[in-house]
Wavefront OBJ file of the C-alpha trace (Angstrom):
o trace
v 83.624 117.714 82.431
v 84.552 117.996 86.085
v 87.527 115.671 87.170
v 87.443 113.544 90.194
v 87.691 115.762 93.183
v 89.189 113.368 95.713
v 92.811 114.441 95.993
v 95.361 111.558 95.618
v 98.553 113.137 96.006
v 102.005 111.447 95.338
v 105.185 111.073 97.137
v 106.626 114.331 96.262
v 103.563 116.093 97.457
v 104.169 114.478 100.869
v 107.972 114.826 100.799
v 107.392 118.669 100.346
v 105.824 119.070 103.546
v 108.297 116.908 105.691
v 110.374 118.966 108.380
v 113.632 120.379 106.985
v 115.941 117.894 108.943
v 114.107 115.009 107.591
v 114.037 116.212 104.231
v 117.851 116.577 104.244
v 117.955 113.226 105.562
v 116.169 111.723 102.614
v 118.631 113.319 100.381
v 121.360 111.216 101.617
v 120.032 108.586 99.349
v 120.660 109.035 95.627
v 117.837 107.035 94.699
v 115.610 109.495 96.538
v 117.143 112.491 94.833
v 116.896 110.646 91.414
v 113.013 110.107 92.000
v 112.774 113.831 93.153
v 114.497 115.080 90.148
v 112.131 113.234 87.745
v 109.129 114.372 89.391
v 110.116 118.084 88.922
v 108.312 120.077 85.987
v 110.816 120.356 82.753
v 111.891 123.866 83.592
v 112.573 123.166 87.309
v 114.336 119.904 86.338
v 116.681 121.942 83.920
v 117.469 124.383 86.557
v 118.388 121.759 89.021
v 121.130 120.113 86.311
v 122.377 123.500 85.555
v 122.853 124.220 89.463
v 124.505 120.717 90.056
v 128.135 121.696 89.919
v 127.718 125.440 90.770
v 128.766 126.171 94.300
v 128.028 129.792 94.648
v 124.506 131.456 94.996
v 122.798 132.550 91.813
v 120.800 135.513 92.074
v 116.836 135.352 91.070
v 117.644 138.105 88.512
v 120.211 135.725 86.794
v 117.689 132.864 86.459
v 115.072 135.297 84.907
v 117.474 135.965 82.165
v 117.473 132.334 81.339
v 113.639 132.402 80.626
v 111.968 133.918 77.583
v 109.379 136.570 78.276
v 106.282 134.259 77.830
v 107.735 132.023 80.171
v 107.913 133.885 83.437
v 104.662 131.890 84.771
v 106.324 128.469 84.176
v 109.721 129.935 85.726
v 107.784 130.999 89.008
v 106.027 127.652 89.107
v 109.342 125.851 88.865
v 111.307 127.942 91.387
v 108.499 127.493 93.790
v 108.534 123.600 93.478
v 112.487 123.659 94.022
v 112.156 125.505 97.077
v 109.006 123.521 98.305
v 111.266 120.297 98.190
v 114.219 122.029 99.347
v 116.402 121.137 96.345
v 116.995 125.002 96.189
v 117.736 127.122 99.304
v 116.829 130.765 99.335
v 119.087 133.474 100.744
v 118.966 137.289 100.812
v 121.882 139.651 101.245
v 122.018 142.837 102.851
v 120.552 144.707 99.654
v 117.601 142.193 100.334
v 118.505 140.575 96.741
v 117.241 137.299 96.753
v 119.725 134.192 95.513
v 119.292 130.408 95.325
v 121.801 127.612 96.030
v 121.432 124.012 95.801
v 120.785 122.145 98.591
v 124.379 120.791 99.683
v 122.926 117.021 100.524
v 120.938 116.782 97.146
v 123.847 118.303 95.282
v 126.351 115.715 96.865
v 124.123 112.836 96.369
v 123.356 113.646 92.325
v 127.048 114.237 91.843
v 127.602 111.003 93.362
v 125.091 109.210 91.428
v 125.969 110.734 88.064
v 129.871 109.944 88.700
v 129.622 106.615 90.396
v 126.090 105.149 89.529
v 123.436 104.172 91.897
v 123.740 101.212 94.044
v 120.490 99.519 95.661
v 120.741 98.587 99.307
v 120.234 94.965 98.140
v 121.042 92.925 95.047
v 118.563 90.357 93.457
v 118.956 86.631 94.739
v 120.429 84.128 92.396
v 118.237 81.787 90.656
v 119.970 78.937 92.194
v 118.527 79.802 95.540
v 115.020 80.595 94.615
v 112.412 78.422 93.559
v 110.710 78.808 90.206
v 109.660 82.628 90.129
v 106.370 83.774 88.720
v 106.176 84.991 85.039
v 105.861 88.595 84.349
v 102.177 87.586 83.525
v 101.508 85.822 86.405
v 102.802 88.594 88.718
v 100.594 91.088 87.020
v 97.515 88.821 87.581
v 98.654 88.575 90.889
v 98.801 92.066 91.704
v 95.348 92.719 90.047
v 93.859 89.777 92.204
v 95.401 91.324 95.332
v 94.355 94.691 94.616
v 90.713 93.634 93.699
v 90.532 91.767 97.064
v 91.564 94.520 99.056
v 89.089 96.854 97.278
v 86.608 94.415 97.828
v 87.220 94.334 101.711
v 87.335 98.085 101.748
v 83.698 98.596 100.579
v 81.848 95.248 101.356
v 83.882 92.489 103.203
v 81.284 90.152 102.577
v 82.107 89.858 99.122
v 85.764 89.473 99.615
v 86.866 86.015 98.828
v 89.513 86.327 101.597
v 90.349 88.944 103.863
v 93.791 90.654 103.859
v 96.111 90.606 106.868
v 95.346 94.534 107.648
v 93.802 94.822 111.259
v 90.549 96.383 111.564
v 91.810 99.419 112.886
v 93.855 99.883 109.734
v 91.113 99.168 107.189
v 88.969 101.762 109.191
v 91.465 104.295 108.487
v 91.609 103.478 104.694
v 87.597 103.586 104.866
v 87.928 107.037 106.425
v 86.217 109.686 104.128
v 84.995 106.846 101.871
v 82.407 105.175 103.920
v 79.705 106.753 106.119
v 77.601 104.962 108.690
v 74.694 105.826 110.866
v 73.404 104.023 113.932
v 71.702 100.667 113.056
v 72.872 100.801 109.461
v 75.209 99.237 107.318
v 78.111 101.505 106.151
v 77.426 103.329 102.755
v 79.695 104.920 100.343
v 80.162 108.475 100.460
v 80.510 110.747 97.298
v 84.273 110.568 97.798
v 84.181 106.832 97.946
v 82.331 106.557 94.722
v 84.945 108.809 93.019
v 87.610 106.540 94.634
v 86.243 103.560 92.977
v 85.931 105.096 89.686
v 89.726 106.169 89.672
v 92.089 104.070 87.737
v 94.498 101.669 89.709
v 97.586 103.944 90.176
v 95.346 106.865 91.492
v 93.692 104.628 93.998
v 97.070 103.399 95.198
v 98.518 106.750 95.709
v 95.283 107.637 97.798
v 96.073 104.400 99.963
v 99.710 104.851 100.045
v 99.131 108.391 101.243
v 96.869 107.219 104.150
v 99.152 104.720 105.065
v 102.292 106.963 105.402
v 100.222 109.857 107.242
v 99.082 107.609 109.872
v 102.287 105.659 110.387
v 103.245 107.559 113.476
v 100.303 106.164 115.265
v 101.612 102.940 114.663
v 105.189 104.209 116.061
v 106.833 104.499 112.512
v 108.687 107.434 111.266
v 107.141 108.550 107.963
v 110.403 109.655 106.630
v 111.607 105.884 106.894
v 108.459 104.683 105.206
v 108.766 107.297 102.122
v 112.442 106.514 101.722
v 111.814 102.800 101.369
v 108.764 102.894 99.069
v 110.815 105.284 96.917
v 113.702 102.789 96.830
v 111.286 99.825 96.015
v 110.319 101.498 92.757
v 113.830 101.307 91.672
v 113.851 97.562 92.322
v 113.808 95.500 89.125
v 110.456 94.023 88.042
v 110.150 90.147 88.824
v 113.190 89.689 90.720
v 113.572 88.191 94.066
v 115.318 90.141 96.768
v 116.078 88.503 100.295
v 113.711 89.518 103.298
v 117.012 89.176 105.645
v 118.141 92.566 103.974
v 115.241 94.459 105.452
v 114.905 96.168 108.736
v 112.271 95.492 110.954
v 109.948 98.828 109.939
v 110.698 97.338 106.315
v 109.875 93.847 106.842
v 106.238 94.938 108.424
v 105.723 97.534 105.482
v 106.599 94.710 102.679
v 104.007 92.492 104.294
v 101.430 95.063 104.036
v 102.172 96.120 100.611
v 102.023 92.069 99.679
v 98.441 92.621 100.642
v 98.018 95.395 98.208
v 99.764 93.580 95.322
v 102.771 95.758 95.059
v 105.026 92.641 96.038
v 104.706 88.977 96.005
v 106.169 87.096 99.052
v 107.600 83.606 98.519
v 109.115 81.070 100.789
v 111.859 78.794 99.996
v 113.577 75.934 102.274
v 115.693 78.505 104.048
v 115.275 81.799 102.692
v 112.246 83.867 102.079
v 112.080 86.874 99.625
v 109.956 89.352 98.071
v 108.991 90.132 94.108
v 108.451 93.636 93.111
v 105.228 94.025 90.857
v 103.997 96.538 88.262
v 102.619 98.520 91.083
v 105.862 98.887 92.755
v 107.459 100.328 89.737
v 104.868 102.884 89.396
v 105.411 104.563 93.056
v 108.086 107.106 91.650
v 106.122 108.027 88.525
v 103.217 110.802 88.398
v 99.726 109.981 88.204
v 99.493 111.432 84.626
v 102.618 109.497 83.493
v 101.121 105.921 84.693
v 97.744 106.275 83.037
v 96.942 104.124 80.482
v 93.830 102.832 78.458
v 92.319 99.750 80.121
v 90.152 96.887 78.377
v 86.974 97.790 78.350
v 83.930 95.604 79.426
v 80.894 98.051 79.434
v 78.048 98.423 76.750
v 75.122 101.122 77.141
v 72.210 101.271 74.982
v 70.096 104.195 74.233
v 67.051 102.706 76.262
v 69.519 102.989 79.318
v 70.116 99.301 79.358
v 73.712 98.662 80.343
v 75.677 95.320 79.808
v 78.893 94.478 81.601
v 81.136 91.645 80.116
v 83.136 91.039 83.358
v 83.811 88.046 86.019
v 85.256 90.443 88.342
v 83.282 90.707 91.670
v 84.745 94.116 92.174
v 83.218 95.487 88.580
v 80.057 93.795 89.722
v 79.905 95.846 93.065
v 80.605 98.987 91.457
v 78.052 98.634 88.713
v 75.578 97.644 91.175
v 76.173 100.849 93.028
v 75.321 103.183 90.499
v 72.782 101.036 88.523
v 70.225 101.427 91.288
v 68.231 104.487 91.216
v 68.396 105.015 95.417
v 72.024 105.541 95.567
v 73.367 108.915 95.293
v 76.330 109.444 92.949
v 78.236 112.175 91.192
v 76.902 111.106 87.633
v 79.251 112.897 85.500
v 82.132 110.808 86.730
v 80.014 107.678 85.769
v 80.012 109.078 82.085
v 83.806 109.191 82.203
v 84.021 105.703 83.636
v 81.619 104.173 81.014
v 83.898 105.900 78.341
v 87.006 104.533 79.620
v 85.465 101.055 80.110
v 83.615 100.695 77.024
v 83.629 97.329 75.159
v 86.435 97.428 72.347
v 83.657 96.904 69.791
v 81.672 99.996 71.227
v 84.877 102.017 71.957
v 85.293 102.379 68.189
v 81.838 104.248 67.820
v 81.389 108.141 68.097
v 80.072 108.698 70.763
v 80.942 105.597 72.806
v 78.232 106.447 75.114
v 74.662 107.478 73.491
v 74.221 111.058 73.517
v 70.483 110.638 75.212
v 71.908 108.801 77.831
v 75.035 111.217 78.884
v 72.412 114.295 78.378
v 70.057 112.325 80.938
v 73.061 111.486 83.323
v 73.818 115.477 83.211
v 70.644 116.664 83.907
v 70.338 114.049 86.929
v 73.679 115.258 88.133
v 72.483 119.048 88.040
v 69.296 118.250 89.737
v 70.628 116.184 92.536
v 73.850 118.296 93.213
v 72.956 121.777 92.539
v 75.366 123.216 95.169
v 78.285 122.098 96.446
v 80.112 123.514 99.533
v 84.042 123.769 99.010
v 86.235 125.888 101.565
v 87.945 128.044 99.246
v 90.071 131.345 99.559
v 89.583 134.364 97.345
v 92.625 136.238 96.037
v 92.396 139.830 94.301
v 94.153 142.946 93.791
v 97.448 141.378 92.440
v 100.113 143.928 91.734
v 100.631 143.129 88.044
v 99.354 140.573 85.482
v 102.636 138.827 85.626
v 102.213 137.838 89.659
v 98.491 136.972 89.006
v 99.407 134.310 86.002
v 102.145 133.118 88.180
v 99.754 132.489 91.126
v 97.109 130.839 88.898
v 99.607 128.406 87.203
v 100.904 127.576 90.677
v 97.351 126.768 91.880
v 96.723 124.841 88.570
v 99.860 123.036 89.256
v 99.033 121.866 92.807
v 95.418 120.935 91.951
v 93.587 123.712 94.021
v 92.274 126.122 91.386
v 88.562 126.468 91.473
v 88.073 129.572 89.609
v 89.832 132.452 87.695
v 88.956 135.539 86.139
v 91.964 137.077 83.968
v 90.288 140.252 83.243
v 89.974 141.420 86.888
v 92.814 139.423 88.184
v 90.733 137.022 90.533
v 91.396 133.573 91.821
v 89.518 131.285 94.078
v 91.506 128.260 95.545
v 90.895 125.504 97.745
v 91.183 126.426 101.672
v 93.507 123.687 102.466
v 96.379 125.220 100.167
v 96.001 128.670 101.686
v 99.260 128.505 103.369
v 100.958 127.500 100.082
v 99.478 130.094 98.322
v 100.719 132.812 100.864
v 104.025 131.547 100.950
v 104.194 131.440 96.953
v 102.709 135.246 96.726
v 105.102 136.323 99.489
v 107.919 135.204 97.305
v 106.702 136.596 94.318
v 106.718 140.142 95.760
l 1 2 3 4 5 6 7 8 9 10 11 12 13 14 15 16 17 18 19 20 21 22 23 24 25 26 27 28 29 30 31 32 33 34 35 36 37 38 39 40 41 42 43 44 45 46 47 48 49 50 51 52 53 54 55 56 57 58 59 60 61 62 63 64 65 66 67 68 69 70 71 72 73 74 75 76 77 78 79 80 81 82 83 84 85 86 87 88 89 90 91 92 93 94 95 96 97 98 99 100 101 102 103 104 105 106 107 108 109 110 111 112 113 114 115 116 117 118 119 120 121 122 123 124 125 126 127 128 129 130 131 132 133 134 135 136 137 138 139 140 141 142 143 144 145 146 147 148 149 150 151 152 153 154 155 156 157 158 159 160 161 162 163 164 165 166 167 168 169 170 171 172 173 174 175 176 177 178 179 180 181 182 183 184 185 186 187 188 189 190 191 192 193 194 195 196 197 198 199 200 201 202 203 204 205 206 207 208 209 210 211 212 213 214 215 216 217 218 219 220 221 222 223 224 225 226 227 228 229 230 231 232 233 234 235 236 237 238 239 240 241 242 243 244 245 246 247 248 249 250 251 252 253 254 255 256 257 258 259 260 261 262 263 264 265 266 267 268 269 270 271 272 273 274 275 276 277 278 279 280 281 282 283 284 285 286 287 288 289 290 291 292 293 294 295 296 297 298 299 300 301 302 303 304 305 306 307 308 309 310 311 312 313 314 315 316 317 318 319 320 321 322 323 324 325 326 327 328 329 330 331 332 333 334 335 336 337 338 339 340 341 342 343 344 345 346 347 348 349 350 351 352 353 354 355 356 357 358 359 360 361 362 363 364 365 366 367 368 369 370 371 372 373 374 375 376 377 378 379 380 381 382 383 384 385 386 387 388 389 390 391 392 393 394 395 396 397 398 399 400 401 402 403 404 405 406 407 408 409 410 411 412 413 414 415 416 417 418 419 420 421 422 423 424 425 426 427 428 429 430
């Protein structure tokens, strides 16, 4: 079954494309370094820890000696990721032999963290200063309400109970690619918009945060400062109160925007004001796969194509209404996944969860409505060896760009936007 095609990059994908100078500046923070280390593939994490107290360069051949013969494809992906994030720096001697050293900034910060421990820029406020703080259950309910309100404003402002504090221009930035409009017509969800709505909350949050960061320079804000603050925020304790006076002007503006998304909750006392991180904040430094979990379902589908939804959520109603009407265009295979993931608990125990005649018919509709899809891509062939081909395939798969592969003829098709990364990877593999 095809996966959702809209890309929701996490922080490490954004960190990897930062200029070297800004990336080195980020690595002055021990918490940024820890977040980067956590995000690495297992083999890359092992290499980073082994190099932590090695000052001299280590040759590429020496690294290869650490790997079993069947692990070379993972080895290449690990090294490429370490180079992308500038955790490793590549050097070549007069004999053109490649060696790797650890980034001094990253190395120094991680050593400091291991020896002295990490200290956040701010400590939680004492209970004597703050008013009664919300329980973790109340905080989770608040985050859910805020996120639902934001999504409703995103897809249909008329249905939102209250509007967020985001400006109309910022909302339009978030809507870019998700909504399309024609002259004298109300905006309609695009295929990417439908896919976005059917993502889980963590994947949706990554997408919005990515748009928020990539457009920050238009608002006069350095994206490096935002990434640093957001990653730091993920290490704050869930449910604790932190003084707003400890924030810079940029951070203060960002925290108010994050409150609209449900990432933090703001409270005001007699003299002080503070923010309280929610569960969404703690998920900022983990990968999408690490944060996925089964949600409580609410949908029942019958063999006669009737569908029942047990939910009081206006957002659920809006989503279900969109694809329960025949005139709407929708990538229906994703609906099957949505229905299976959100099945009512009593129905979820059955096998299959969604009646087979329903899933078969939806697949037929999908193939009939979307027979051809145009995706800008590049074909890679004529690999010098099977080893290089497998390494390139693993790398393309790791970054989410592999569309097709033929292992017999050693050919790959990869998304066009990743062509430069593929070129860099193949150049290093020679």
